[in-house]
PDB file of all heavy atoms in Angstrom:
ATOM      1  N   MET A   1       0.855  -1.203  -0.005  1.00  0.00           N
ATOM      2  CA  MET A   1      -0.034  -0.041  -0.005  1.00  0.00           C
ATOM      3  C   MET A   1       0.881   1.223  -0.016  1.00  0.00           C
ATOM      4  O   MET A   1       1.833   1.353   0.716  1.00  0.00           O
ATOM      5  CB  MET A   1      -0.891  -0.004   1.199  1.00  0.00           C
ATOM      6  CG  MET A   1      -1.929  -1.097   1.122  1.00  0.00           C
ATOM      7  SD  MET A   1      -3.078  -1.216   2.578  1.00  0.00           S
ATOM      8  CE  MET A   1      -3.514   0.394   2.909  1.00  0.00           C
ATOM      9  N   HIS A   2       0.485   2.191  -0.792  1.00  0.00           N
ATOM     10  CA  HIS A   2       1.274   3.422  -0.908  1.00  0.00           C
ATOM     11  C   HIS A   2       0.993   4.273   0.304  1.00  0.00           C
ATOM     12  O   HIS A   2      -0.130   4.540   0.669  1.00  0.00           O
ATOM     13  CB  HIS A   2       0.867   4.128  -2.213  1.00  0.00           C
ATOM     14  CG  HIS A   2       1.898   5.222  -2.543  1.00  0.00           C
ATOM     15  ND1 HIS A   2       2.038   6.359  -1.876  1.00  0.00           N
ATOM     16  CD2 HIS A   2       2.777   5.247  -3.478  1.00  0.00           C
ATOM     17  CE1 HIS A   2       2.979   7.083  -2.410  1.00  0.00           C
ATOM     18  NE2 HIS A   2       3.504   6.368  -3.411  1.00  0.00           N
ATOM     19  N   PRO A   3       2.129   4.719   1.022  1.00  0.00           N
ATOM     20  CA  PRO A   3       1.933   5.505   2.194  1.00  0.00           C
ATOM     21  C   PRO A   3       1.624   6.993   1.958  1.00  0.00           C
ATOM     22  O   PRO A   3       1.126   7.656   2.837  1.00  0.00           O
ATOM     23  CB  PRO A   3       3.178   5.322   2.951  1.00  0.00           C
ATOM     24  CG  PRO A   3       4.209   5.146   1.863  1.00  0.00           C
ATOM     25  CD  PRO A   3       3.453   4.407   0.752  1.00  0.00           C
ATOM     26  N   GLY A   4       1.855   7.403   0.733  1.00  0.00           N
ATOM     27  CA  GLY A   4       1.714   8.797   0.390  1.00  0.00           C
ATOM     28  C   GLY A   4       2.695   9.672   1.142  1.00  0.00           C
ATOM     29  O   GLY A   4       3.309   9.215   2.040  1.00  0.00           O
ATOM     30  N   PRO A   5       2.983  10.860   0.761  1.00  0.00           N
ATOM     31  CA  PRO A   5       2.555  11.451  -0.508  1.00  0.00           C
ATOM     32  C   PRO A   5       3.427  10.937  -1.654  1.00  0.00           C
ATOM     33  O   PRO A   5       4.452  10.315  -1.440  1.00  0.00           O
ATOM     34  CB  PRO A   5       2.811  12.932  -0.319  1.00  0.00           C
ATOM     35  CG  PRO A   5       4.041  12.940   0.671  1.00  0.00           C
ATOM     36  CD  PRO A   5       3.780  11.795   1.602  1.00  0.00           C
ATOM     37  N   MET A   6       2.976  11.146  -2.822  1.00  0.00           N
ATOM     38  CA  MET A   6       3.704  10.735  -3.989  1.00  0.00           C
ATOM     39  C   MET A   6       4.376  11.887  -4.661  1.00  0.00           C
ATOM     40  O   MET A   6       3.901  12.999  -4.590  1.00  0.00           O
ATOM     41  CB  MET A   6       2.776  10.002  -5.029  1.00  0.00           C
ATOM     42  CG  MET A   6       1.686  10.868  -5.565  1.00  0.00           C
ATOM     43  SD  MET A   6       0.561   9.997  -6.562  1.00  0.00           S
ATOM     44  CE  MET A   6      -0.919  10.815  -6.242  1.00  0.00           C
ATOM     45  N   ASN A   7       5.581  11.604  -5.276  1.00  0.00           N
ATOM     46  CA  ASN A   7       6.271  12.686  -6.005  1.00  0.00           C
ATOM     47  C   ASN A   7       6.029  12.559  -7.463  1.00  0.00           C
ATOM     48  O   ASN A   7       6.610  11.745  -8.113  1.00  0.00           O
ATOM     49  CB  ASN A   7       7.800  12.589  -5.680  1.00  0.00           C
ATOM     50  CG  ASN A   7       8.129  12.775  -4.211  1.00  0.00           C
ATOM     51  OD1 ASN A   7       7.649  13.729  -3.618  1.00  0.00           O
ATOM     52  ND2 ASN A   7       8.922  11.866  -3.674  1.00  0.00           N
ATOM     53  N   ARG A   8       5.086  13.437  -7.869  1.00  0.00           N
ATOM     54  CA  ARG A   8       4.688  13.375  -9.315  1.00  0.00           C
ATOM     55  C   ARG A   8       5.932  13.826 -10.122  1.00  0.00           C
ATOM     56  O   ARG A   8       6.612  14.744  -9.836  1.00  0.00           O
ATOM     57  CB  ARG A   8       3.589  14.333  -9.549  1.00  0.00           C
ATOM     58  CG  ARG A   8       2.301  13.818  -8.946  1.00  0.00           C
ATOM     59  CD  ARG A   8       1.136  14.879  -9.114  1.00  0.00           C
ATOM     60  NE  ARG A   8      -0.029  14.517  -8.408  1.00  0.00           N
ATOM     61  CZ  ARG A   8      -1.030  13.775  -8.964  1.00  0.00           C
ATOM     62  NH1 ARG A   8      -0.963  13.480 -10.246  1.00  0.00           N
ATOM     63  NH2 ARG A   8      -2.135  13.497  -8.281  1.00  0.00           N
ATOM     64  N   GLY A   9       6.139  13.022 -11.188  1.00  0.00           N
ATOM     65  CA  GLY A   9       7.202  13.315 -12.167  1.00  0.00           C
ATOM     66  C   GLY A   9       8.530  12.722 -11.689  1.00  0.00           C
ATOM     67  O   GLY A   9       9.458  12.664 -12.450  1.00  0.00           O
ATOM     68  N   VAL A  10       8.567  12.229 -10.433  1.00  0.00           N
ATOM     69  CA  VAL A  10       9.823  11.577 -10.016  1.00  0.00           C
ATOM     70  C   VAL A  10       9.526  10.084  -9.734  1.00  0.00           C
ATOM     71  O   VAL A  10      10.132   9.291 -10.402  1.00  0.00           O
ATOM     72  CB  VAL A  10      10.329  12.188  -8.643  1.00  0.00           C
ATOM     73  CG1 VAL A  10      11.539  11.522  -8.065  1.00  0.00           C
ATOM     74  CG2 VAL A  10      10.564  13.751  -8.867  1.00  0.00           C
ATOM     75  N   GLU A  11       8.599   9.805  -8.818  1.00  0.00           N
ATOM     76  CA  GLU A  11       8.219   8.402  -8.520  1.00  0.00           C
ATOM     77  C   GLU A  11       7.204   7.885  -9.555  1.00  0.00           C
ATOM     78  O   GLU A  11       7.187   6.697  -9.884  1.00  0.00           O
ATOM     79  CB  GLU A  11       7.596   8.277  -7.172  1.00  0.00           C
ATOM     80  CG  GLU A  11       8.511   8.625  -6.093  1.00  0.00           C
ATOM     81  CD  GLU A  11       7.839   8.503  -4.681  1.00  0.00           C
ATOM     82  OE1 GLU A  11       6.613   8.664  -4.611  1.00  0.00           O
ATOM     83  OE2 GLU A  11       8.575   8.210  -3.723  1.00  0.00           O
ATOM     84  N   ILE A  12       6.291   8.797 -10.061  1.00  0.00           N
ATOM     85  CA  ILE A  12       5.211   8.359 -10.875  1.00  0.00           C
ATOM     86  C   ILE A  12       4.803   9.476 -11.769  1.00  0.00           C
ATOM     87  O   ILE A  12       4.789  10.645 -11.319  1.00  0.00           O
ATOM     88  CB  ILE A  12       4.048   7.873 -10.009  1.00  0.00           C
ATOM     89  CG1 ILE A  12       2.920   7.194 -10.859  1.00  0.00           C
ATOM     90  CG2 ILE A  12       3.468   8.907  -9.108  1.00  0.00           C
ATOM     91  CD1 ILE A  12       1.907   6.375 -10.037  1.00  0.00           C
ATOM     92  N   ASP A  13       4.403   9.185 -13.013  1.00  0.00           N
ATOM     93  CA  ASP A  13       3.958  10.217 -13.871  1.00  0.00           C
ATOM     94  C   ASP A  13       2.496  10.586 -13.534  1.00  0.00           C
ATOM     95  O   ASP A  13       1.658   9.730 -13.033  1.00  0.00           O
ATOM     96  CB  ASP A  13       3.986   9.651 -15.305  1.00  0.00           C
ATOM     97  CG  ASP A  13       3.718  10.725 -16.331  1.00  0.00           C
ATOM     98  OD1 ASP A  13       4.702  11.503 -16.561  1.00  0.00           O
ATOM     99  OD2 ASP A  13       2.577  10.714 -16.865  1.00  0.00           O
ATOM    100  N   SER A  14       2.126  11.888 -13.652  1.00  0.00           N
ATOM    101  CA  SER A  14       0.798  12.361 -13.327  1.00  0.00           C
ATOM    102  C   SER A  14      -0.340  11.560 -14.036  1.00  0.00           C
ATOM    103  O   SER A  14      -1.389  11.376 -13.499  1.00  0.00           O
ATOM    104  CB  SER A  14       0.711  13.835 -13.480  1.00  0.00           C
ATOM    105  OG  SER A  14       1.487  14.537 -12.604  1.00  0.00           O
ATOM    106  N   SER A  15      -0.029  11.268 -15.312  1.00  0.00           N
ATOM    107  CA  SER A  15      -1.096  10.602 -16.106  1.00  0.00           C
ATOM    108  C   SER A  15      -1.378   9.227 -15.487  1.00  0.00           C
ATOM    109  O   SER A  15      -2.574   8.795 -15.571  1.00  0.00           O
ATOM    110  CB  SER A  15      -0.631  10.496 -17.540  1.00  0.00           C
ATOM    111  OG  SER A  15       0.477   9.695 -17.677  1.00  0.00           O
ATOM    112  N   VAL A  16      -0.426   8.564 -14.938  1.00  0.00           N
ATOM    113  CA  VAL A  16      -0.619   7.231 -14.331  1.00  0.00           C
ATOM    114  C   VAL A  16      -1.280   7.442 -12.941  1.00  0.00           C
ATOM    115  O   VAL A  16      -2.343   6.747 -12.603  1.00  0.00           O
ATOM    116  CB  VAL A  16       0.702   6.495 -14.140  1.00  0.00           C
ATOM    117  CG1 VAL A  16       0.514   5.216 -13.363  1.00  0.00           C
ATOM    118  CG2 VAL A  16       1.298   6.262 -15.440  1.00  0.00           C
ATOM    119  N   ALA A  17      -0.835   8.426 -12.159  1.00  0.00           N
ATOM    120  CA  ALA A  17      -1.404   8.658 -10.829  1.00  0.00           C
ATOM    121  C   ALA A  17      -2.862   9.058 -10.889  1.00  0.00           C
ATOM    122  O   ALA A  17      -3.660   8.727  -9.971  1.00  0.00           O
ATOM    123  CB  ALA A  17      -0.616   9.709 -10.106  1.00  0.00           C
ATOM    124  N   ASP A  18      -3.233   9.774 -11.913  1.00  0.00           N
ATOM    125  CA  ASP A  18      -4.624  10.266 -12.076  1.00  0.00           C
ATOM    126  C   ASP A  18      -5.441   9.395 -13.026  1.00  0.00           C
ATOM    127  O   ASP A  18      -6.635   9.706 -13.281  1.00  0.00           O
ATOM    128  CB  ASP A  18      -4.574  11.684 -12.581  1.00  0.00           C
ATOM    129  CG  ASP A  18      -3.959  12.606 -11.588  1.00  0.00           C
ATOM    130  OD1 ASP A  18      -4.035  12.399 -10.352  1.00  0.00           O
ATOM    131  OD2 ASP A  18      -3.326  13.605 -12.077  1.00  0.00           O
ATOM    132  N   GLY A  19      -4.873   8.334 -13.516  1.00  0.00           N
ATOM    133  CA  GLY A  19      -5.568   7.394 -14.401  1.00  0.00           C
ATOM    134  C   GLY A  19      -6.806   6.681 -13.715  1.00  0.00           C
ATOM    135  O   GLY A  19      -6.898   6.687 -12.537  1.00  0.00           O
ATOM    136  N   LYS A  20      -7.662   6.225 -14.643  1.00  0.00           N
ATOM    137  CA  LYS A  20      -8.876   5.597 -14.121  1.00  0.00           C
ATOM    138  C   LYS A  20      -8.652   4.301 -13.389  1.00  0.00           C
ATOM    139  O   LYS A  20      -9.486   3.892 -12.568  1.00  0.00           O
ATOM    140  CB  LYS A  20      -9.888   5.366 -15.231  1.00  0.00           C
ATOM    141  CG  LYS A  20      -9.495   4.349 -16.238  1.00  0.00           C
ATOM    142  CD  LYS A  20     -10.515   4.249 -17.291  1.00  0.00           C
ATOM    143  CE  LYS A  20     -10.101   3.125 -18.294  1.00  0.00           C
ATOM    144  NZ  LYS A  20     -11.175   2.907 -19.360  1.00  0.00           N
ATOM    145  N   HIS A  21      -7.504   3.698 -13.460  1.00  0.00           N
ATOM    146  CA  HIS A  21      -7.211   2.447 -12.812  1.00  0.00           C
ATOM    147  C   HIS A  21      -6.336   2.723 -11.529  1.00  0.00           C
ATOM    148  O   HIS A  21      -5.992   1.728 -10.783  1.00  0.00           O
ATOM    149  CB  HIS A  21      -6.481   1.476 -13.689  1.00  0.00           C
ATOM    150  CG  HIS A  21      -7.281   1.009 -14.846  1.00  0.00           C
ATOM    151  ND1 HIS A  21      -8.430   0.219 -14.731  1.00  0.00           N
ATOM    152  CD2 HIS A  21      -7.171   1.319 -16.161  1.00  0.00           C
ATOM    153  CE1 HIS A  21      -8.993   0.050 -15.894  1.00  0.00           C
ATOM    154  NE2 HIS A  21      -8.237   0.660 -16.793  1.00  0.00           N
ATOM    155  N   SER A  22      -6.050   3.921 -11.248  1.00  0.00           N
ATOM    156  CA  SER A  22      -5.203   4.225 -10.059  1.00  0.00           C
ATOM    157  C   SER A  22      -5.855   4.030  -8.812  1.00  0.00           C
ATOM    158  O   SER A  22      -7.067   4.276  -8.593  1.00  0.00           O
ATOM    159  CB  SER A  22      -4.790   5.774 -10.166  1.00  0.00           C
ATOM    160  OG  SER A  22      -4.084   6.115  -8.969  1.00  0.00           O
ATOM    161  N   VAL A  23      -5.165   3.360  -7.849  1.00  0.00           N
ATOM    162  CA  VAL A  23      -5.798   3.072  -6.570  1.00  0.00           C
ATOM    163  C   VAL A  23      -4.970   3.759  -5.410  1.00  0.00           C
ATOM    164  O   VAL A  23      -5.026   3.320  -4.229  1.00  0.00           O
ATOM    165  CB  VAL A  23      -5.843   1.519  -6.276  1.00  0.00           C
ATOM    166  CG1 VAL A  23      -6.891   0.909  -7.197  1.00  0.00           C
ATOM    167  CG2 VAL A  23      -4.496   0.848  -6.405  1.00  0.00           C
ATOM    168  N   ILE A  24      -4.128   4.692  -5.755  1.00  0.00           N
ATOM    169  CA  ILE A  24      -3.264   5.381  -4.841  1.00  0.00           C
ATOM    170  C   ILE A  24      -4.026   6.055  -3.714  1.00  0.00           C
ATOM    171  O   ILE A  24      -3.719   5.872  -2.545  1.00  0.00           O
ATOM    172  CB  ILE A  24      -2.262   6.345  -5.538  1.00  0.00           C
ATOM    173  CG1 ILE A  24      -1.401   5.588  -6.535  1.00  0.00           C
ATOM    174  CG2 ILE A  24      -1.498   7.121  -4.524  1.00  0.00           C
ATOM    175  CD1 ILE A  24      -0.538   6.435  -7.370  1.00  0.00           C
ATOM    176  N   LEU A  25      -5.021   6.901  -4.068  1.00  0.00           N
ATOM    177  CA  LEU A  25      -5.694   7.601  -3.051  1.00  0.00           C
ATOM    178  C   LEU A  25      -6.500   6.699  -2.056  1.00  0.00           C
ATOM    179  O   LEU A  25      -6.436   6.861  -0.810  1.00  0.00           O
ATOM    180  CB  LEU A  25      -6.642   8.635  -3.632  1.00  0.00           C
ATOM    181  CG  LEU A  25      -5.979   9.753  -4.353  1.00  0.00           C
ATOM    182  CD1 LEU A  25      -6.999  10.746  -4.951  1.00  0.00           C
ATOM    183  CD2 LEU A  25      -5.010  10.487  -3.367  1.00  0.00           C
ATOM    184  N   PRO A  26      -7.225   5.691  -2.504  1.00  0.00           N
ATOM    185  CA  PRO A  26      -7.829   4.727  -1.605  1.00  0.00           C
ATOM    186  C   PRO A  26      -6.778   3.980  -0.658  1.00  0.00           C
ATOM    187  O   PRO A  26      -6.995   3.742   0.476  1.00  0.00           O
ATOM    188  CB  PRO A  26      -8.584   3.707  -2.458  1.00  0.00           C
ATOM    189  CG  PRO A  26      -8.816   4.442  -3.709  1.00  0.00           C
ATOM    190  CD  PRO A  26      -7.650   5.354  -3.904  1.00  0.00           C
ATOM    191  N   GLN A  27      -5.660   3.632  -1.284  1.00  0.00           N
ATOM    192  CA  GLN A  27      -4.576   3.000  -0.488  1.00  0.00           C
ATOM    193  C   GLN A  27      -4.039   3.859   0.594  1.00  0.00           C
ATOM    194  O   GLN A  27      -3.861   3.479   1.717  1.00  0.00           O
ATOM    195  CB  GLN A  27      -3.438   2.564  -1.370  1.00  0.00           C
ATOM    196  CG  GLN A  27      -3.668   1.372  -2.279  1.00  0.00           C
ATOM    197  CD  GLN A  27      -2.485   0.883  -3.008  1.00  0.00           C
ATOM    198  OE1 GLN A  27      -1.547   1.647  -3.128  1.00  0.00           O
ATOM    199  NE2 GLN A  27      -2.625  -0.248  -3.649  1.00  0.00           N
ATOM    200  N   VAL A  28      -3.833   5.181   0.308  1.00  0.00           N
ATOM    201  CA  VAL A  28      -3.385   6.102   1.305  1.00  0.00           C
ATOM    202  C   VAL A  28      -4.480   6.287   2.414  1.00  0.00           C
ATOM    203  O   VAL A  28      -4.137   6.225   3.590  1.00  0.00           O
ATOM    204  CB  VAL A  28      -3.103   7.470   0.677  1.00  0.00           C
ATOM    205  CG1 VAL A  28      -2.804   8.550   1.742  1.00  0.00           C
ATOM    206  CG2 VAL A  28      -1.879   7.370  -0.221  1.00  0.00           C
ATOM    207  N   THR A  29      -5.725   6.354   2.003  1.00  0.00           N
ATOM    208  CA  THR A  29      -6.829   6.506   2.999  1.00  0.00           C
ATOM    209  C   THR A  29      -6.937   5.327   3.883  1.00  0.00           C
ATOM    210  O   THR A  29      -7.002   5.428   5.108  1.00  0.00           O
ATOM    211  CB  THR A  29      -8.159   6.753   2.262  1.00  0.00           C
ATOM    212  OG1 THR A  29      -8.103   7.870   1.415  1.00  0.00           O
ATOM    213  CG2 THR A  29      -9.308   6.977   3.220  1.00  0.00           C
ATOM    214  N   PHE A  30      -6.933   4.122   3.292  1.00  0.00           N
ATOM    215  CA  PHE A  30      -7.060   2.911   4.137  1.00  0.00           C
ATOM    216  C   PHE A  30      -5.766   2.641   4.928  1.00  0.00           C
ATOM    217  O   PHE A  30      -5.857   2.139   6.045  1.00  0.00           O
ATOM    218  CB  PHE A  30      -7.415   1.755   3.319  1.00  0.00           C
ATOM    219  CG  PHE A  30      -8.790   1.869   2.670  1.00  0.00           C
ATOM    220  CD1 PHE A  30      -8.984   1.608   1.314  1.00  0.00           C
ATOM    221  CD2 PHE A  30      -9.936   2.192   3.417  1.00  0.00           C
ATOM    222  CE1 PHE A  30     -10.207   1.647   0.675  1.00  0.00           C
ATOM    223  CE2 PHE A  30     -11.166   2.343   2.820  1.00  0.00           C
ATOM    224  CZ  PHE A  30     -11.339   2.078   1.448  1.00  0.00           C
ATOM    225  N   GLY A  31      -4.666   3.010   4.430  1.00  0.00           N
ATOM    226  CA  GLY A  31      -3.397   2.799   5.031  1.00  0.00           C
ATOM    227  C   GLY A  31      -3.346   3.576   6.368  1.00  0.00           C
ATOM    228  O   GLY A  31      -2.751   3.119   7.342  1.00  0.00           O
ATOM    229  N   ILE A  32      -3.887   4.749   6.427  1.00  0.00           N
ATOM    230  CA  ILE A  32      -3.896   5.564   7.623  1.00  0.00           C
ATOM    231  C   ILE A  32      -4.690   4.883   8.667  1.00  0.00           C
ATOM    232  O   ILE A  32      -4.219   4.688   9.875  1.00  0.00           O
ATOM    233  CB  ILE A  32      -4.415   6.951   7.410  1.00  0.00           C
ATOM    234  CG1 ILE A  32      -3.529   7.787   6.493  1.00  0.00           C
ATOM    235  CG2 ILE A  32      -4.740   7.661   8.623  1.00  0.00           C
ATOM    236  CD1 ILE A  32      -4.124   9.068   5.935  1.00  0.00           C
ATOM    237  N   ALA A  33      -5.825   4.310   8.373  1.00  0.00           N
ATOM    238  CA  ALA A  33      -6.707   3.595   9.306  1.00  0.00           C
ATOM    239  C   ALA A  33      -6.022   2.345   9.784  1.00  0.00           C
ATOM    240  O   ALA A  33      -6.010   2.049  11.023  1.00  0.00           O
ATOM    241  CB  ALA A  33      -8.053   3.290   8.675  1.00  0.00           C
ATOM    242  N   VAL A  34      -5.332   1.644   8.883  1.00  0.00           N
ATOM    243  CA  VAL A  34      -4.633   0.383   9.266  1.00  0.00           C
ATOM    244  C   VAL A  34      -3.484   0.684  10.213  1.00  0.00           C
ATOM    245  O   VAL A  34      -3.293  -0.001  11.243  1.00  0.00           O
ATOM    246  CB  VAL A  34      -4.120  -0.335   8.032  1.00  0.00           C
ATOM    247  CG1 VAL A  34      -3.255  -1.485   8.425  1.00  0.00           C
ATOM    248  CG2 VAL A  34      -5.337  -0.890   7.248  1.00  0.00           C
ATOM    249  N   ARG A  35      -2.691   1.686   9.926  1.00  0.00           N
ATOM    250  CA  ARG A  35      -1.540   2.020  10.778  1.00  0.00           C
ATOM    251  C   ARG A  35      -2.029   2.532  12.149  1.00  0.00           C
ATOM    252  O   ARG A  35      -1.510   2.204  13.219  1.00  0.00           O
ATOM    253  CB  ARG A  35      -0.675   3.182  10.089  1.00  0.00           C
ATOM    254  CG  ARG A  35       0.092   2.508   9.017  1.00  0.00           C
ATOM    255  CD  ARG A  35       1.213   3.562   8.484  1.00  0.00           C
ATOM    256  NE  ARG A  35       0.678   4.679   7.939  1.00  0.00           N
ATOM    257  CZ  ARG A  35       0.230   4.867   6.677  1.00  0.00           C
ATOM    258  NH1 ARG A  35       0.319   3.798   5.870  1.00  0.00           N
ATOM    259  NH2 ARG A  35      -0.190   6.019   6.207  1.00  0.00           N
ATOM    260  N   MET A  36      -3.170   3.254  12.222  1.00  0.00           N
ATOM    261  CA  MET A  36      -3.654   3.696  13.506  1.00  0.00           C
ATOM    262  C   MET A  36      -4.138   2.496  14.330  1.00  0.00           C
ATOM    263  O   MET A  36      -3.946   2.418  15.591  1.00  0.00           O
ATOM    264  CB  MET A  36      -4.825   4.717  13.248  1.00  0.00           C
ATOM    265  CG  MET A  36      -4.389   6.022  12.763  1.00  0.00           C
ATOM    266  SD  MET A  36      -5.697   7.106  12.391  1.00  0.00           S
ATOM    267  CE  MET A  36      -6.512   7.377  13.936  1.00  0.00           C
ATOM    268  N   ALA A  37      -4.789   1.530  13.646  1.00  0.00           N
ATOM    269  CA  ALA A  37      -5.336   0.373  14.324  1.00  0.00           C
ATOM    270  C   ALA A  37      -4.172  -0.464  14.873  1.00  0.00           C
ATOM    271  O   ALA A  37      -4.219  -0.993  16.058  1.00  0.00           O
ATOM    272  CB  ALA A  37      -6.192  -0.559  13.419  1.00  0.00           C
ATOM    273  N   VAL A  38      -3.165  -0.657  14.093  1.00  0.00           N
ATOM    274  CA  VAL A  38      -1.947  -1.449  14.502  1.00  0.00           C
ATOM    275  C   VAL A  38      -1.211  -0.755  15.752  1.00  0.00           C
ATOM    276  O   VAL A  38      -0.880  -1.397  16.749  1.00  0.00           O
ATOM    277  CB  VAL A  38      -1.000  -1.612  13.348  1.00  0.00           C
ATOM    278  CG1 VAL A  38       0.370  -2.197  13.888  1.00  0.00           C
ATOM    279  CG2 VAL A  38      -1.574  -2.565  12.334  1.00  0.00           C
ATOM    280  N   MET A  39      -1.138   0.556  15.638  1.00  0.00           N
ATOM    281  CA  MET A  39      -0.476   1.247  16.770  1.00  0.00           C
ATOM    282  C   MET A  39      -1.325   1.180  18.052  1.00  0.00           C
ATOM    283  O   MET A  39      -0.823   1.021  19.131  1.00  0.00           O
ATOM    284  CB  MET A  39      -0.272   2.745  16.408  1.00  0.00           C
ATOM    285  CG  MET A  39       0.902   2.844  15.315  1.00  0.00           C
ATOM    286  SD  MET A  39       1.324   4.491  14.643  1.00  0.00           S
ATOM    287  CE  MET A  39       0.482   5.659  15.674  1.00  0.00           C
ATOM    288  N   SER A  40      -2.667   1.253  17.882  1.00  0.00           N
ATOM    289  CA  SER A  40      -3.508   1.095  19.016  1.00  0.00           C
ATOM    290  C   SER A  40      -3.400  -0.214  19.726  1.00  0.00           C
ATOM    291  O   SER A  40      -3.366  -0.419  20.960  1.00  0.00           O
ATOM    292  CB  SER A  40      -5.026   1.316  18.628  1.00  0.00           C
ATOM    293  OG  SER A  40      -5.201   2.698  18.294  1.00  0.00           O
ATOM    294  N   MET A  41      -3.351  -1.351  18.858  1.00  0.00           N
ATOM    295  CA  MET A  41      -3.184  -2.667  19.340  1.00  0.00           C
ATOM    296  C   MET A  41      -1.851  -2.827  20.074  1.00  0.00           C
ATOM    297  O   MET A  41      -1.832  -3.376  21.166  1.00  0.00           O
ATOM    298  CB  MET A  41      -3.312  -3.635  18.225  1.00  0.00           C
ATOM    299  CG  MET A  41      -4.711  -3.799  17.621  1.00  0.00           C
ATOM    300  SD  MET A  41      -4.848  -4.796  16.135  1.00  0.00           S
ATOM    301  CE  MET A  41      -3.944  -6.252  16.551  1.00  0.00           C
ATOM    302  N   LEU A  42      -0.791  -2.174  19.552  1.00  0.00           N
ATOM    303  CA  LEU A  42       0.550  -2.392  20.156  1.00  0.00           C
ATOM    304  C   LEU A  42       0.576  -1.555  21.490  1.00  0.00           C
ATOM    305  O   LEU A  42       1.294  -1.993  22.391  1.00  0.00           O
ATOM    306  CB  LEU A  42       1.654  -1.848  19.177  1.00  0.00           C
ATOM    307  CG  LEU A  42       1.838  -2.731  17.990  1.00  0.00           C
ATOM    308  CD1 LEU A  42       2.848  -2.031  16.953  1.00  0.00           C
ATOM    309  CD2 LEU A  42       2.368  -4.085  18.358  1.00  0.00           C
ATOM    310  N   ALA A  43      -0.146  -0.483  21.531  1.00  0.00           N
ATOM    311  CA  ALA A  43      -0.175   0.284  22.786  1.00  0.00           C
ATOM    312  C   ALA A  43      -1.149  -0.192  23.800  1.00  0.00           C
ATOM    313  O   ALA A  43      -1.160   0.272  24.879  1.00  0.00           O
ATOM    314  CB  ALA A  43      -0.546   1.790  22.397  1.00  0.00           C
ATOM    315  N   GLY A  44      -1.961  -1.162  23.387  1.00  0.00           N
ATOM    316  CA  GLY A  44      -2.844  -1.764  24.304  1.00  0.00           C
ATOM    317  C   GLY A  44      -4.126  -0.936  24.558  1.00  0.00           C
ATOM    318  O   GLY A  44      -4.805  -1.102  25.550  1.00  0.00           O
ATOM    319  N   VAL A  45      -4.461  -0.069  23.645  1.00  0.00           N
ATOM    320  CA  VAL A  45      -5.627   0.785  23.738  1.00  0.00           C
ATOM    321  C   VAL A  45      -6.864   0.049  23.164  1.00  0.00           C
ATOM    322  O   VAL A  45      -6.779  -0.525  22.124  1.00  0.00           O
ATOM    323  CB  VAL A  45      -5.433   2.099  22.933  1.00  0.00           C
ATOM    324  CG1 VAL A  45      -6.682   2.924  22.969  1.00  0.00           C
ATOM    325  CG2 VAL A  45      -4.248   2.850  23.440  1.00  0.00           C
ATOM    326  N   LYS A  46      -7.902   0.040  24.022  1.00  0.00           N
ATOM    327  CA  LYS A  46      -9.163  -0.641  23.603  1.00  0.00           C
ATOM    328  C   LYS A  46     -10.085   0.353  22.979  1.00  0.00           C
ATOM    329  O   LYS A  46     -10.423   1.348  23.619  1.00  0.00           O
ATOM    330  CB  LYS A  46      -9.763  -1.418  24.749  1.00  0.00           C
ATOM    331  CG  LYS A  46      -8.839  -2.409  25.294  1.00  0.00           C
ATOM    332  CD  LYS A  46      -9.586  -3.481  26.018  1.00  0.00           C
ATOM    333  CE  LYS A  46      -8.581  -4.428  26.561  1.00  0.00           C
ATOM    334  NZ  LYS A  46      -8.954  -5.660  26.715  1.00  0.00           N
ATOM    335  N   VAL A  47     -10.489   0.049  21.740  1.00  0.00           N
ATOM    336  CA  VAL A  47     -11.368   1.038  21.044  1.00  0.00           C
ATOM    337  C   VAL A  47     -12.776   0.429  20.940  1.00  0.00           C
ATOM    338  O   VAL A  47     -13.015  -0.657  20.812  1.00  0.00           O
ATOM    339  CB  VAL A  47     -10.810   1.351  19.671  1.00  0.00           C
ATOM    340  CG1 VAL A  47     -11.672   2.319  18.936  1.00  0.00           C
ATOM    341  CG2 VAL A  47      -9.455   1.942  19.751  1.00  0.00           C
TER     342      VAL A  47
END
Protein backbone atom coordinates (compact mmCIF):
# COMPACT_ATOMS: atom_id res chain seq x y z
CA MET A 1 0.00 0.00 0.00
CA HIS A 2 1.26 3.41 -0.91
CA PRO A 3 1.88 5.51 2.22
CA GLY A 4 1.70 8.84 0.38
CA PRO A 5 2.58 11.47 -0.51
CA MET A 6 3.71 10.71 -4.03
CA ASN A 7 6.30 12.68 -5.94
CA ARG A 8 4.71 13.38 -9.30
CA GLY A 9 7.21 13.32 -12.12
CA VAL A 10 9.81 11.59 -9.95
CA GLU A 11 8.22 8.42 -8.56
CA ILE A 12 5.21 8.34 -10.85
CA ASP A 13 3.91 10.19 -13.88
CA SER A 14 0.81 12.33 -13.28
CA SER A 15 -1.09 10.60 -16.08
CA VAL A 16 -0.64 7.26 -14.30
CA ALA A 17 -1.40 8.65 -10.82
CA ASP A 18 -4.61 10.26 -12.07
CA GLY A 19 -5.59 7.42 -14.41
CA LYS A 20 -8.91 5.60 -14.11
CA HIS A 21 -7.20 2.47 -12.77
CA SER A 22 -5.19 4.28 -10.09
CA VAL A 23 -5.77 3.07 -6.52
CA ILE A 24 -3.25 5.36 -4.83
CA LEU A 25 -5.73 7.61 -3.01
CA PRO A 26 -7.81 4.72 -1.57
CA GLN A 27 -4.58 2.99 -0.50
CA VAL A 28 -3.41 6.12 1.31
CA THR A 29 -6.82 6.54 2.99
CA PHE A 30 -7.08 2.93 4.15
CA GLY A 31 -3.40 2.80 5.06
CA ILE A 32 -3.87 5.56 7.62
CA ALA A 33 -6.67 3.61 9.32
CA VAL A 34 -4.66 0.38 9.27
CA ARG A 35 -1.57 2.04 10.79
CA MET A 36 -3.69 3.69 13.50
CA ALA A 37 -5.32 0.34 14.35
CA VAL A 38 -1.97 -1.44 14.56
CA MET A 39 -0.49 1.29 16.76
CA SER A 40 -3.55 1.11 19.05
CA MET A 41 -3.18 -2.66 19.35
CA LEU A 42 0.53 -2.35 20.15
CA ALA A 43 -0.17 0.33 22.75
CA GLY A 44 -2.90 -1.78 24.33
CA VAL A 45 -5.64 0.79 23.74
CA LYS A 46 -9.13 -0.67 23.57
CA VAL A 47 -11.37 1.03 21.05
